C-alpha positions in Angstrom: -4.2 14.2 -12.5 -4.2 14.8 -9.4 -4.9 19.0 -8.5 -2.3 21.0 -7.7 -4.2 22.9 -4.8 -6.8 21.7 -2.4 -8.1 22.8 0.5 -9.7 21.4 3.6 -12.4 23.3 5.5 -13.3 22.9 9.0 -15.3 25.5 11.0 -13.1 28.8 10.7 -9.8 26.8 9.7 -8.6 26.8 5.8 -6.1 23.7 5.0 -4.2 25.1 1.5 -2.3 21.5 0.6 0.2 22.0 -2.4 0.5 18.7 -4.5 3.1 18.8 -7.3 4.9 15.5 -7.4 8.0 14.7 -6.7 9.1 17.6 -4.9 6.4 20.6 -4.6 8.1 23.0 -6.4 6.1 25.9 -7.5 6.3 27.4 -10.9 4.2 30.4 -12.6 1.1 28.9 -12.6 1.1 27.7 -9.4 2.0 30.7 -7.5 -0.6 32.6 -8.9 -3.2 29.4 -7.7 -1.8 29.9 -4.5 -2.1 34.1 -4.0 -5.5 33.5 -5.3 -6.3 30.9 -2.7 -5.0 32.9 -0.2 -6.4 36.2 -1.0 -10.1 34.3 -0.9 -8.9 32.8 2.7 -8.1 36.7 3.8 -11.3 37.9 2.1 -13.8 35.1 3.9 -15.0 36.6 7.1 -16.1 33.1 7.9 -12.4 31.9 7.9 -10.2 32.8 11.0 -6.9 30.4 10.9 -5.2 29.1 8.2 -2.7 25.7 7.4 0.2 25.2 4.8 0.6 22.1 3.9 2.0 20.2 1.1 1.8 16.3 -0.2 4.2 13.5 1.0 6.6 13.9 3.5 9.7 14.2 1.6 9.8 17.6 0.3 7.6 20.4 1.9 9.0 22.3 -1.2 11.3 22.5 -3.5 11.1 26.5 -3.9 11.4 28.0 -7.4 10.3 25.0 -10.3 13.9 25.1 -12.0 12.5 23.1 -15.0 9.4 25.2 -15.3 12.1 28.1 -15.7 14.6 26.3 -18.0 11.4 26.0 -20.3 10.6 29.5 -20.5 8.8 30.7 -17.2 11.0 33.8 -16.4 12.4 34.5 -12.7 11.0 37.8 -12.7 7.8 36.8 -14.1 4.2 37.3 -12.7 3.7 35.1 -9.8 0.3 36.6 -8.9 -1.4 38.4 -5.8 1.0 37.8 -2.8 4.3 37.4 -4.6 5.8 34.0 -5.0 3.9 31.5 -3.1 1.1 33.7 -2.8 1.7 34.8 0.8 4.9 36.8 1.2 3.5 40.0 -0.4 0.0 39.4 0.3 -1.4 43.1 1.3 -3.2 43.0 4.7 -3.0 39.0 5.6 -4.1 39.9 9.1 -5.3 36.1 10.0 -2.5 33.3 11.6 -1.3 31.1 9.3 0.6 27.9 10.2 3.2 26.0 8.3 3.1 22.3 8.3 6.6 21.1 7.3 6.7 17.3 6.6 10.1 17.3 4.5 12.9 19.2 3.1 11.9 23.0 2.6 14.5 24.6 0.3 15.1 28.0 -1.2 11.3 29.3 -2.1 10.3 26.7 -0.2 11.9 28.0 3.1 10.7 31.3 2.0 6.9 29.8 1.9 7.7 28.6 5.5 8.8 31.7 6.9 5.8 33.6 5.2 3.7 32.0 7.8 3.4 32.8 11.5 3.7 29.5 13.3 6.0 26.6 12.0 5.8 23.0 13.3 8.2 20.8 11.7 8.6 16.9 11.2 11.6 15.7 13.0 12.9 14.5 9.5 12.4 18.1 8.3 15.4 20.0 6.9 15.9 23.8 5.6 17.8 25.3 3.2 18.9 28.3 1.0 21.2 26.8 -1.9 20.6 30.1 -4.4 24.1 30.7 -3.8 25.1 27.7 -5.5 23.1 28.9 -8.4 24.4 32.5 -8.0 21.0 34.1 -7.9 19.9 35.8 -4.2 17.4 34.3 -2.0 15.5 37.7 -1.4 12.9 37.3 0.8 15.2 35.0 2.7 17.8 37.4 2.9 15.3 40.2 4.2 13.5 37.9 7.2 16.5 35.2 7.9 18.8 38.1 10.1 15.7 39.3 11.9 14.2 36.0 12.9 17.6 34.6 14.1 21.6 35.4 15.2 22.5 37.9 12.6 25.8 35.3 11.5 24.1 31.8 11.9 21.3 33.0 9.2 24.3 34.8 7.1 26.2 31.6 7.2 22.9 29.7 5.9 22.5 32.5 2.9 26.2 32.6 2.2 27.0 28.9 2.4 23.6 27.3 1.1 24.3 24.5 4.1 21.5 22.7 5.6 20.2 23.2 8.9 18.1 20.1 10.6 14.4 21.1 12.3 16.0 20.3 15.7 18.7 23.6 14.7 15.7 25.3 13.4 14.1 24.8 16.7 17.0 25.7 18.5 17.3 29.2 16.7 13.4 29.9 17.6 12.8 29.5 13.5 10.2 26.7 14.4 7.8 26.6 17.1 7.9 22.7 17.6 9.8 19.9 16.2 7.5 16.5 16.0 7.7 12.9 14.8 5.8 12.9 11.4 3.1 10.8 12.4 1.8 13.3 15.2 2.5 16.5 13.0 -0.5 17.3 11.6 -2.6 16.6 14.8 -0.6 19.0 16.6 -1.0 21.5 13.5 -4.6 21.2 13.8 -4.7 21.3 17.7 -3.0 24.6 17.6 -5.3 26.1 14.7 -8.4 24.9 16.8 -7.0 26.6 19.9 -6.6 30.0 17.5 -9.7 29.4 15.8 -11.6 30.0 19.2 -9.8 33.1 20.3 -10.0 36.5 19.2 -9.9 37.5 15.3 -9.6 41.3 15.7 -6.7 40.9 18.2 -5.1 38.6 16.0 -5.5 41.2 13.3 -3.7 43.8 15.6 -1.4 41.9 16.5 -0.3 41.0 12.8 -0.3 44.4 11.8 1.5 46.3 14.3 4.0 43.3 14.5 4.7 43.9 10.1 4.3 47.4 10.4 6.6 48.3 13.6 9.4 46.8 11.8 10.2 49.8 9.7 9.3 52.3 13.2 11.1 52.8 16.3 9.5 52.2 19.6 8.2 55.1 20.2 6.6 56.0 17.1 5.0 52.4 16.9 3.6 53.0 20.4 2.5 56.7 19.0 0.6 55.1 15.9 -1.2 52.4 18.5 -2.0 55.0 21.2 -3.4 57.6 18.6 -5.4 54.4 16.7 -3.4 54.9 13.4 -3.4 51.5 12.9 -6.3 50.6 10.8 -6.8 47.4 12.9 -6.3 48.8 16.2 -8.8 51.3 15.4 -11.3 49.1 14.6 -10.6 46.7 17.5 -10.8 49.5 20.4 -14.5 50.5 19.2 -15.3 46.9 18.8 -18.2 44.6 20.8 -15.5 42.4 20.9 -13.2 44.5 23.1 -16.2 45.1 25.7 -16.7 41.3 25.5 -13.4 40.7 26.8 -14.1 43.0 29.7 -17.6 41.7 30.1 -16.7 38.1 30.1 -13.4 38.6 32.7 -16.0 40.0 35.1 -18.6 37.9 34.7 -16.1 35.1 35.1 -17.1 33.0 31.8 -15.6 32.3 28.9 -15.7 35.3 26.0 -17.7 35.3 22.9 -16.0 36.4 20.2 -18.0 37.6 17.1 -15.3 39.4 15.2 -17.0 42.6 15.1 
C-alpha cells in the first residue's frame, strides 16, 4: 500500500508529498498526519524551506474527502495540529513553504496551496471553490482570498464556485509562475535551493511580521518592529547573522548564514 505522506530531504529542504488516489483528498487521519509532518519540519533547525506537492498530475488535491465524511468523518472533527491540511493554522510556521500545484486544486486543496508562501503551477492546473454548491463555507479561502486579489473577483469565485485556470490565477497574482508540467518540479526545486541559501532569521521575521501585521495599522506594526516586540525581529537584531550581513557587504563577499 502506498504511504499517504512521503518526504524527501535534500540539505535544508524538505519536500512533502501527499499521495491519496484518485484525487489526493484529505480525511481527518491524513490531515493529522500532515500536521505532524509540518510541525516536525517547523521544529527542525536543520530545515529551512518546505515544498508541498501531491502525486499525479490530474489533482493537486480535491480538498476535504467527501466519501470519508459520508462514512462518518465529521466536518468539524479533529484535523490535528495546524488545522485542515496541517498548514493553515500551524502556529509559528516561520519558514518559507512552496506549493507545487500540478493539477486541479479544489476547495480545501485550493486552501492548502493558499497556505503556502509561494505557488508554482503547471499550465493545465485549475482552481475552484465549489463549497457554495454543497451549501457550506470555504472558510479559509473566504478569509484569505479578498486580501490577495481584487475583492470582486474573489467574491465571484466564492459565490459562484466557478473554475479559474492557472493563467488567470497568475494574472491576479495568486500564482507566482505557470510552467509546462514537465518543468514544474525542477523550477520549484530551483527556487527552494535559492531560498535555502538565504538568511533564515530574516525569513522568520518576514513571515511573522507579515502575518501579525494583518491585524494592525501601519504605524502600529512599525512601532512593534522598532520596539522589537516581534520575537523573530528581536532575535534577528541581536544575531550573528545580522552582523554577518554587514561584514559580508563591507568585505565584498557572499554572506555565510548560520541561523543564529
